[in-house]
N, CA, C, O and the ligand as a Tripos MOL2 file, in Angstrom:
@<TRIPOS>MOLECULE
protein
  225   223    57     0     0
PROTEIN
NO_CHARGES

@<TRIPOS>ATOM
      1 N           1.2810  106.8580   90.5320 N.3       1 MET1
      2 CA          1.4160  107.1020   91.9680 C.3       1 MET1
      3 C           0.3700  106.2830   92.7090 C.2       1 MET1
      4 O          -0.7480  106.0590   92.2470 O.2       1 MET1
      5 N           0.7850  105.8700   93.8350 N.am      2 SER2
      6 CA         -0.1580  105.0700   94.6010 C.3       2 SER2
      7 C           0.0990  105.2510   96.0860 C.2       2 SER2
      8 O           1.2040  105.0340   96.5840 O.2       2 SER2
      9 N          -0.9250  105.6410   96.7520 N.am      3 ASP3
     10 CA         -0.8100  105.7660   98.2020 C.3       3 ASP3
     11 C          -1.2900  104.4840   98.8520 C.2       3 ASP3
     12 O          -2.4890  104.2510   99.0040 O.2       3 ASP3
     13 N          -0.3630  103.6890   99.2190 N.am      4 GLU4
     14 CA         -0.7380  102.4130   99.8010 C.3       4 GLU4
     15 C          -0.9590  102.5490  101.3010 C.2       4 GLU4
     16 O          -0.1440  102.1390  102.1270 O.2       4 GLU4
     17 N          -2.0620  103.1230  101.5950 N.am      5 THR5
     18 CA         -2.3830  103.3100  103.0100 C.3       5 THR5
     19 C          -3.4990  102.3690  103.4290 C.2       5 THR5
     20 O          -4.1160  102.5120  104.4850 O.2       5 THR5
     21 N          -3.7250  101.4100  102.5620 N.am      6 GLY6
     22 CA         -4.7960  100.4600  102.8690 C.3       6 GLY6
     23 C          -4.3870   99.5380  103.9970 C.2       6 GLY6
     24 O          -3.3460   99.6900  104.6350 O.2       6 GLY6
     25 N          -5.2470   98.5980  104.2020 N.am      7 GLU7
     26 CA         -4.9990   97.6690  105.2930 C.3       7 GLU7
     27 C          -3.9080   96.6860  104.8880 C.2       7 GLU7
     28 O          -4.0420   95.9380  103.9200 O.2       7 GLU7
     29 N          -2.8740   96.7110  105.6220 N.am      8 VAL8
     30 CA         -1.7630   95.8310  105.2980 C.3       8 VAL8
     31 C          -1.4260   94.9580  106.4930 C.2       8 VAL8
     32 O          -1.1760   95.4310  107.6020 O.2       8 VAL8
     33 N          -1.4310   93.6970  106.2210 N.am      9 LYS9
     34 CA         -1.0520   92.7940  107.3010 C.3       9 LYS9
     35 C           0.4610   92.6480  107.3290 C.2       9 LYS9
     36 O           1.0560   91.9340  106.5230 O.2       9 LYS9
     37 N           1.0430   93.3250  108.2530 N.am     10 ALA10
     38 CA          2.4850   93.2520  108.3450 C.3      10 ALA10
     39 C           2.8980   92.7120  109.7030 C.2      10 ALA10
     40 O           2.4920   93.2270  110.7450 O.2      10 ALA10
     41 N           3.6820   91.7050  109.6720 N.am     11 PRO11
     42 CA          4.1920   91.1820  110.9390 C.3      11 PRO11
     43 C           5.0110   92.2310  111.6540 C.2      11 PRO11
     44 O           5.9200   92.8300  111.0780 O.2      11 PRO11
     45 N           4.6880   92.4450  112.8900 N.am     12 ALA12
     46 CA          5.3010   93.5540  113.6020 C.3      12 ALA12
     47 C           6.5480   93.1390  114.3660 C.2      12 ALA12
     48 O           7.4810   93.9220  114.5470 O.2      12 ALA12
     49 N           6.5410   91.9340  114.7930 N.am     13 ALA13
     50 CA          7.6220   91.5840  115.7080 C.3      13 ALA13
     51 C           8.3380   90.2960  115.3280 C.2      13 ALA13
     52 O           9.1270   89.7660  116.1100 O.2      13 ALA13
     53 N           8.0680   89.8030  114.1510 N.am     14 GLY14
     54 CA          8.8090   88.6210  113.7730 C.3      14 GLY14
     55 C           7.9290   87.4330  113.4200 C.2      14 GLY14
     56 O           6.7020   87.5220  113.4190 O.2      14 GLY14
     57 N           8.5700   86.3450  113.1280 N.am     15 PRO15
     58 CA          7.8670   85.1580  112.6340 C.3      15 PRO15
     59 C           7.0140   84.4750  113.6850 C.2      15 PRO15
     60 O           6.2190   83.5910  113.3660 O.2      15 PRO15
     61 N           7.1690   84.8660  114.8990 N.am     16 TYR16
     62 CA          6.4190   84.1840  115.9390 C.3      16 TYR16
     63 C           5.1760   84.9540  116.3470 C.2      16 TYR16
     64 O           4.5080   84.6390  117.3320 O.2      16 TYR16
     65 N           4.8970   85.9580  115.5620 N.am     17 VAL17
     66 CA          3.7060   86.7370  115.8670 C.3      17 VAL17
     67 C           2.5520   86.2780  115.0010 C.2      17 VAL17
     68 O           2.6260   86.3250  113.7730 O.2      17 VAL17
     69 N           1.5120   85.8430  115.6300 N.am     18 HIS18
     70 CA          0.3550   85.3880  114.8760 C.3      18 HIS18
     71 C          -0.9080   85.9480  115.5080 C.2      18 HIS18
     72 O          -0.9970   86.1450  116.7200 O.2      18 HIS18
     73 N          -1.8610   86.1910  114.6560 N.am     19 TYR19
     74 CA         -3.1520   86.6350  115.1670 C.3      19 TYR19
     75 C          -4.2060   85.6050  114.8070 C.2      19 TYR19
     76 O          -4.0780   84.8480  113.8440 O.2      19 TYR19
     77 N          -5.2300   85.6070  115.6020 N.am     20 CYS20
     78 CA         -6.3210   84.6770  115.3810 C.3      20 CYS20
     79 C          -6.8780   84.8620  113.9760 C.2      20 CYS20
     80 O          -7.0930   85.9840  113.5190 O.2      20 CYS20
     81 N          -7.1060   83.7520  113.3080 N.am     21 GLU21
     82 CA         -7.6060   83.8230  111.9430 C.3      21 GLU21
     83 C          -9.1200   83.8290  111.8950 C.2      21 GLU21
     84 O          -9.7170   83.8620  110.8190 O.2      21 GLU21
     85 N          -9.7190   83.7990  113.0290 N.am     22 HIS22
     86 CA        -11.1710   83.8530  113.0530 C.3      22 HIS22
     87 C         -11.6140   85.2090  112.5190 C.2      22 HIS22
     88 O         -11.1000   86.2460  112.9380 O.2      22 HIS22
     89 N         -12.5740   85.1980  111.5890 N.am     23 PRO23
     90 CA        -13.0310   86.4490  110.9750 C.3      23 PRO23
     91 C         -13.4560   87.4780  112.0110 C.2      23 PRO23
     92 O         -14.3410   87.2250  112.8280 O.2      23 PRO23
     93 N         -12.8250   88.6260  111.9700 N.am     24 GLY24
     94 CA        -13.2150   89.7020  112.8670 C.3      24 GLY24
     95 C         -12.5140   89.6650  114.1910 C.2      24 GLY24
     96 O         -12.6740   90.5690  115.0110 O.2      24 GLY24
     97 N         -11.7420   88.6360  114.4120 N.am     25 CYS25
     98 CA        -11.0700   88.5230  115.6940 C.3      25 CYS25
     99 C          -9.6790   89.1280  115.6000 C.2      25 CYS25
    100 O          -8.9170   88.8370  114.6780 O.2      25 CYS25
    101 N          -9.3720   89.9520  116.5460 N.am     26 LYS26
    102 CA         -8.0750   90.6240  116.5170 C.3      26 LYS26
    103 C          -7.1950   90.1530  117.6540 C.2      26 LYS26
    104 O          -6.1820   90.7690  117.9840 O.2      26 LYS26
    105 N          -7.6000   89.0630  118.2340 N.am     27 LYS27
    106 CA         -6.8570   88.5920  119.3910 C.3      27 LYS27
    107 C          -5.5780   87.8840  118.9840 C.2      27 LYS27
    108 O          -5.3290   87.5810  117.8170 O.2      27 LYS27
    109 N          -4.8180   87.6500  119.9720 N.am     28 TRP28
    110 CA         -3.5510   86.9880  119.7460 C.3      28 TRP28
    111 C          -3.7830   85.5050  119.4550 C.2      28 TRP28
    112 O          -4.5460   84.8280  120.1440 O.2      28 TRP28
    113 N          -3.1020   85.0250  118.4160 N.am     29 GLY29
    114 CA         -3.2530   83.6160  118.0900 C.3      29 GLY29
    115 C          -2.1400   82.8190  118.7240 C.2      29 GLY29
    116 O          -1.0560   82.6590  118.1640 O.2      29 GLY29
    117 N          -2.4260   82.3430  119.8640 N.am     30 SER30
    118 CA         -1.3940   81.6220  120.5980 C.3      30 SER30
    119 C          -1.3280   80.1600  120.1910 C.2      30 SER30
    120 O          -0.3530   79.4620  120.4670 O.2      30 SER30
    121 N          -2.3820   79.7160  119.5310 N.am     31 PHE31
    122 CA         -2.4590   78.2940  119.2300 C.3      31 PHE31
    123 C          -2.3430   78.0670  117.7320 C.2      31 PHE31
    124 O          -3.1650   78.5510  116.9540 O.2      31 PHE31
    125 N          -1.3440   77.3450  117.3460 N.am     32 GLY32
    126 CA         -1.1480   77.0480  115.9450 C.3      32 GLY32
    127 C          -1.5690   75.6250  115.6490 C.2      32 GLY32
    128 O          -1.1980   74.6820  116.3480 O.2      32 GLY32
    129 N          -2.3520   75.4970  114.5960 N.am     33 PHE33
    130 CA         -2.8190   74.1720  114.2300 C.3      33 PHE33
    131 C          -2.4210   73.8800  112.8020 C.2      33 PHE33
    132 O          -2.7620   74.6190  111.8790 O.2      33 PHE33
    133 N          -1.7120   72.8170  112.6390 N.am     34 ALA34
    134 CA         -1.2830   72.4460  111.3080 C.3      34 ALA34
    135 C          -1.6340   70.9920  111.0530 C.2      34 ALA34
    136 O          -1.3930   70.1140  111.8810 O.2      34 ALA34
    137 N          -2.2030   70.7680  109.8980 N.am     35 VAL35
    138 CA         -2.5400   69.4040  109.5230 C.3      35 VAL35
    139 C          -1.5630   68.9420  108.4590 C.2      35 VAL35
    140 O          -1.5300   69.4840  107.3540 O.2      35 VAL35
    141 N          -0.7940   67.9720  108.7870 N.am     36 GLY36
    142 CA          0.1980   67.4970  107.8360 C.3      36 GLY36
    143 C           1.2110   68.5840  107.5370 C.2      36 GLY36
    144 O           1.8110   69.1720  108.4370 O.2      36 GLY36
    145 N           1.3840   68.8300  106.2590 N.am     37 ARG37
    146 CA          2.3470   69.8540  105.8650 C.3      37 ARG37
    147 C           1.6660   71.1760  105.5550 C.2      37 ARG37
    148 O           2.2800   72.1000  105.0210 O.2      37 ARG37
    149 N           0.4300   71.2470  105.8890 N.am     38 ALA38
    150 CA         -0.3040   72.4690  105.5950 C.3      38 ALA38
    151 C           0.2370   73.6180  106.4280 C.2      38 ALA38
    152 O           0.8510   73.4260  107.4780 O.2      38 ALA38
    153 N          -0.0060   74.7890  105.9350 N.am     39 THR39
    154 CA          0.4190   75.9700  106.6740 C.3      39 THR39
    155 C          -0.3830   76.0650  107.9590 C.2      39 THR39
    156 O          -1.6090   75.9530  107.9480 O.2      39 THR39
    157 N           0.2990   76.2670  109.0410 N.am     40 PRO40
    158 CA         -0.3870   76.3350  110.3300 C.3      40 PRO40
    159 C          -1.4130   77.4590  110.3700 C.2      40 PRO40
    160 O          -1.1930   78.5530  109.8510 O.2      40 PRO40
    161 N          -2.5080   77.1610  110.9860 N.am     41 ASN41
    162 CA         -3.5190   78.1870  111.2110 C.3      41 ASN41
    163 C          -3.4790   78.5720  112.6670 C.2      41 ASN41
    164 O          -3.3420   77.7310  113.5550 O.2      41 ASN41
    165 N          -3.6010   79.8510  112.8900 N.am     42 TRP42
    166 CA         -3.4480   80.3350  114.2550 C.3      42 TRP42
    167 C          -4.7520   80.8820  114.7820 C.2      42 TRP42
    168 O          -5.4710   81.6230  114.1120 O.2      42 TRP42
    169 N          -5.0220   80.4940  115.9880 N.am     43 PHE43
    170 CA         -6.2600   80.9390  116.6090 C.3      43 PHE43
    171 C          -6.0000   81.3140  118.0570 C.2      43 PHE43
    172 O          -5.0560   80.8470  118.6940 O.2      43 PHE43
    173 N          -6.8670   82.1670  118.5410 N.am     44 CYS44
    174 CA         -6.7570   82.5150  119.9430 C.3      44 CYS44
    175 C          -7.3850   81.4020  120.7820 C.2      44 CYS44
    176 O          -7.8820   80.4100  120.2500 O.2      44 CYS44
    177 N          -7.3540   81.5790  122.0470 N.am     45 TYR45
    178 CA         -7.8530   80.5440  122.9380 C.3      45 TYR45
    179 C          -9.3370   80.2910  122.7030 C.2      45 TYR45
    180 O          -9.8110   79.1580  122.7890 O.2      45 TYR45
    181 N         -10.0520   81.3560  122.4090 N.am     46 GLU46
    182 CA        -11.4970   81.2210  122.2720 C.3      46 GLU46
    183 C         -11.8960   80.5380  120.9730 C.2      46 GLU46
    184 O         -12.8960   79.8230  120.9140 O.2      46 GLU46
    185 N         -11.1250   80.7610  119.9640 N.am     47 HIS47
    186 CA        -11.5110   80.2850  118.6400 C.3      47 HIS47
    187 C         -10.7020   79.0900  118.1650 C.2      47 HIS47
    188 O         -10.8240   78.6450  117.0240 O.2      47 HIS47
    189 N          -9.9120   78.6080  119.0270 N.am     48 ARG48
    190 CA         -9.1100   77.4670  118.5880 C.3      48 ARG48
    191 C         -10.0290   76.2860  118.2790 C.2      48 ARG48
    192 O         -10.9650   76.0040  119.0280 O.2      48 ARG48
    193 N          -9.7570   75.6100  117.1880 N.am     49 PRO49
    194 CA        -10.5880   74.4710  116.8070 C.3      49 PRO49
    195 C         -10.4170   73.3360  117.7960 C.2      49 PRO49
    196 O          -9.4370   73.2700  118.5380 O.2      49 PRO49
    197 N         -11.3720   72.4680  117.7870 N.am     50 GLU50
    198 CA        -11.2800   71.3270  118.6760 C.3      50 GLU50
    199 C         -10.1250   70.4410  118.2430 C.2      50 GLU50
    200 O         -10.1410   69.8000  117.1930 O.2      50 GLU50
    201 N          -9.1700   70.4420  119.0710 N.am     51 TRP51
    202 CA         -7.9700   69.6960  118.7390 C.3      51 TRP51
    203 C          -8.1230   68.2430  119.1670 C.2      51 TRP51
    204 O          -8.4060   67.9240  120.3210 O.2      51 TRP51
    205 N          -7.9260   67.4010  118.1980 N.am     52 LYS52
    206 CA         -8.0410   65.9820  118.5200 C.3      52 LYS52
    207 C          -6.8390   65.5520  119.3460 C.2      52 LYS52
    208 O          -5.6980   65.5560  118.8850 O.2      52 LYS52
    209 N          -7.1310   65.1940  120.5400 N.am     53 LYS53
    210 CA         -6.0430   64.7870  121.4100 C.3      53 LYS53
    211 C          -5.4920   63.4380  120.9630 C.2      53 LYS53
    212 O          -6.2070   62.4970  120.6190 O.2      53 LYS53
    213 N          -4.2250   63.4240  120.9960 N.am     54 ARG54
    214 CA         -3.5910   62.1640  120.6200 C.3      54 ARG54
    215 C          -3.7430   61.1340  121.7360 C.2      54 ARG54
    216 O          -3.5440   61.4290  122.9140 O.2      54 ARG54
    217 N          -4.0850   59.9760  121.3490 N.am     55 ASN55
    218 CA         -4.1620   58.9120  122.3450 C.3      55 ASN55
    219 C          -2.7840   58.3180  122.5360 C.2      55 ASN55
    220 O          -2.3750   57.3760  121.8560 O.2      55 ASN55
    221 N          -2.1170   58.8850  123.4510 N.am     56 ALA56
    222 CA         -0.7430   58.4420  123.6580 C.3      56 ALA56
    223 C          -0.7220   57.0160  124.1990 C.2      56 ALA56
    224 O           0.3510   56.4630  124.4400 O.2      56 ALA56
    225 ZN        -10.0750   84.5010  118.0130 Zn       57 ZN57
@<TRIPOS>BOND
     1     1     2 1
     2     2     3 1
     3     3     4 2
     4     3     5 am
     5     5     6 1
     6     6     7 1
     7     7     8 2
     8     7     9 am
     9     9    10 1
    10    10    11 1
    11    11    12 2
    12    11    13 am
    13    13    14 1
    14    14    15 1
    15    15    16 2
    16    15    17 am
    17    17    18 1
    18    18    19 1
    19    19    20 2
    20    19    21 am
    21    21    22 1
    22    22    23 1
    23    23    24 2
    24    23    25 am
    25    25    26 1
    26    26    27 1
    27    27    28 2
    28    27    29 am
    29    29    30 1
    30    30    31 1
    31    31    32 2
    32    31    33 am
    33    33    34 1
    34    34    35 1
    35    35    36 2
    36    35    37 am
    37    37    38 1
    38    38    39 1
    39    39    40 2
    40    39    41 am
    41    41    42 1
    42    42    43 1
    43    43    44 2
    44    43    45 am
    45    45    46 1
    46    46    47 1
    47    47    48 2
    48    47    49 am
    49    49    50 1
    50    50    51 1
    51    51    52 2
    52    51    53 am
    53    53    54 1
    54    54    55 1
    55    55    56 2
    56    55    57 am
    57    57    58 1
    58    58    59 1
    59    59    60 2
    60    59    61 am
    61    61    62 1
    62    62    63 1
    63    63    64 2
    64    63    65 am
    65    65    66 1
    66    66    67 1
    67    67    68 2
    68    67    69 am
    69    69    70 1
    70    70    71 1
    71    71    72 2
    72    71    73 am
    73    73    74 1
    74    74    75 1
    75    75    76 2
    76    75    77 am
    77    77    78 1
    78    78    79 1
    79    79    80 2
    80    79    81 am
    81    81    82 1
    82    82    83 1
    83    83    84 2
    84    83    85 am
    85    85    86 1
    86    86    87 1
    87    87    88 2
    88    87    89 am
    89    89    90 1
    90    90    91 1
    91    91    92 2
    92    91    93 am
    93    93    94 1
    94    94    95 1
    95    95    96 2
    96    95    97 am
    97    97    98 1
    98    98    99 1
    99    99   100 2
   100    99   101 am
   101   101   102 1
   102   102   103 1
   103   103   104 2
   104   103   105 am
   105   105   106 1
   106   106   107 1
   107   107   108 2
   108   107   109 am
   109   109   110 1
   110   110   111 1
   111   111   112 2
   112   111   113 am
   113   113   114 1
   114   114   115 1
   115   115   116 2
   116   115   117 am
   117   117   118 1
   118   118   119 1
   119   119   120 2
   120   119   121 am
   121   121   122 1
   122   122   123 1
   123   123   124 2
   124   123   125 am
   125   125   126 1
   126   126   127 1
   127   127   128 2
   128   127   129 am
   129   129   130 1
   130   130   131 1
   131   131   132 2
   132   131   133 am
   133   133   134 1
   134   134   135 1
   135   135   136 2
   136   135   137 am
   137   137   138 1
   138   138   139 1
   139   139   140 2
   140   139   141 am
   141   141   142 1
   142   142   143 1
   143   143   144 2
   144   143   145 am
   145   145   146 1
   146   146   147 1
   147   147   148 2
   148   147   149 am
   149   149   150 1
   150   150   151 1
   151   151   152 2
   152   151   153 am
   153   153   154 1
   154   154   155 1
   155   155   156 2
   156   155   157 am
   157   157   158 1
   158   158   159 1
   159   159   160 2
   160   159   161 am
   161   161   162 1
   162   162   163 1
   163   163   164 2
   164   163   165 am
   165   165   166 1
   166   166   167 1
   167   167   168 2
   168   167   169 am
   169   169   170 1
   170   170   171 1
   171   171   172 2
   172   171   173 am
   173   173   174 1
   174   174   175 1
   175   175   176 2
   176   175   177 am
   177   177   178 1
   178   178   179 1
   179   179   180 2
   180   179   181 am
   181   181   182 1
   182   182   183 1
   183   183   184 2
   184   183   185 am
   185   185   186 1
   186   186   187 1
   187   187   188 2
   188   187   189 am
   189   189   190 1
   190   190   191 1
   191   191   192 2
   192   191   193 am
   193   193   194 1
   194   194   195 1
   195   195   196 2
   196   195   197 am
   197   197   198 1
   198   198   199 1
   199   199   200 2
   200   199   201 am
   201   201   202 1
   202   202   203 1
   203   203   204 2
   204   203   205 am
   205   205   206 1
   206   206   207 1
   207   207   208 2
   208   207   209 am
   209   209   210 1
   210   210   211 1
   211   211   212 2
   212   211   213 am
   213   213   214 1
   214   214   215 1
   215   215   216 2
   216   215   217 am
   217   217   218 1
   218   218   219 1
   219   219   220 2
   220   219   221 am
   221   221   222 1
   222   222   223 1
   223   223   224 2
@<TRIPOS>SUBSTRUCTURE
     1 MET1         2 RESIDUE 1 A MET
     2 SER2         6 RESIDUE 1 A SER
     3 ASP3        10 RESIDUE 1 A ASP
     4 GLU4        14 RESIDUE 1 A GLU
     5 THR5        18 RESIDUE 1 A THR
     6 GLY6        22 RESIDUE 1 A GLY
     7 GLU7        26 RESIDUE 1 A GLU
     8 VAL8        30 RESIDUE 1 A VAL
     9 LYS9        34 RESIDUE 1 A LYS
    10 ALA10       38 RESIDUE 1 A ALA
    11 PRO11       42 RESIDUE 1 A PRO
    12 ALA12       46 RESIDUE 1 A ALA
    13 ALA13       50 RESIDUE 1 A ALA
    14 GLY14       54 RESIDUE 1 A GLY
    15 PRO15       58 RESIDUE 1 A PRO
    16 TYR16       62 RESIDUE 1 A TYR
    17 VAL17       66 RESIDUE 1 A VAL
    18 HIS18       70 RESIDUE 1 A HIS
    19 TYR19       74 RESIDUE 1 A TYR
    20 CYS20       78 RESIDUE 1 A CYS
    21 GLU21       82 RESIDUE 1 A GLU
    22 HIS22       86 RESIDUE 1 A HIS
    23 PRO23       90 RESIDUE 1 A PRO
    24 GLY24       94 RESIDUE 1 A GLY
    25 CYS25       98 RESIDUE 1 A CYS
    26 LYS26      102 RESIDUE 1 A LYS
    27 LYS27      106 RESIDUE 1 A LYS
    28 TRP28      110 RESIDUE 1 A TRP
    29 GLY29      114 RESIDUE 1 A GLY
    30 SER30      118 RESIDUE 1 A SER
    31 PHE31      122 RESIDUE 1 A PHE
    32 GLY32      126 RESIDUE 1 A GLY
    33 PHE33      130 RESIDUE 1 A PHE
    34 ALA34      134 RESIDUE 1 A ALA
    35 VAL35      138 RESIDUE 1 A VAL
    36 GLY36      142 RESIDUE 1 A GLY
    37 ARG37      146 RESIDUE 1 A ARG
    38 ALA38      150 RESIDUE 1 A ALA
    39 THR39      154 RESIDUE 1 A THR
    40 PRO40      158 RESIDUE 1 A PRO
    41 ASN41      162 RESIDUE 1 A ASN
    42 TRP42      166 RESIDUE 1 A TRP
    43 PHE43      170 RESIDUE 1 A PHE
    44 CYS44      174 RESIDUE 1 A CYS
    45 TYR45      178 RESIDUE 1 A TYR
    46 GLU46      182 RESIDUE 1 A GLU
    47 HIS47      186 RESIDUE 1 A HIS
    48 ARG48      190 RESIDUE 1 A ARG
    49 PRO49      194 RESIDUE 1 A PRO
    50 GLU50      198 RESIDUE 1 A GLU
    51 TRP51      202 RESIDUE 1 A TRP
    52 LYS52      206 RESIDUE 1 A LYS
    53 LYS53      210 RESIDUE 1 A LYS
    54 ARG54      214 RESIDUE 1 A ARG
    55 ASN55      218 RESIDUE 1 A ASN
    56 ALA56      222 RESIDUE 1 A ALA
    57 ZN57       225 GROUP 0 **** ****
């Protein structure tokens, strides 16, 4: 028997729901950053990494 009442990260509203990956941050991750084919990392506005702007 196992009571799995531990902390479970479960998407609540679908694939478009992301939270900031900054440790301890529970804010909404509105900004997704992906390098190449890597899995996108999501951060809130405050913790978003410095995004290298493309020189269009
Ligand atoms: Zn954050």
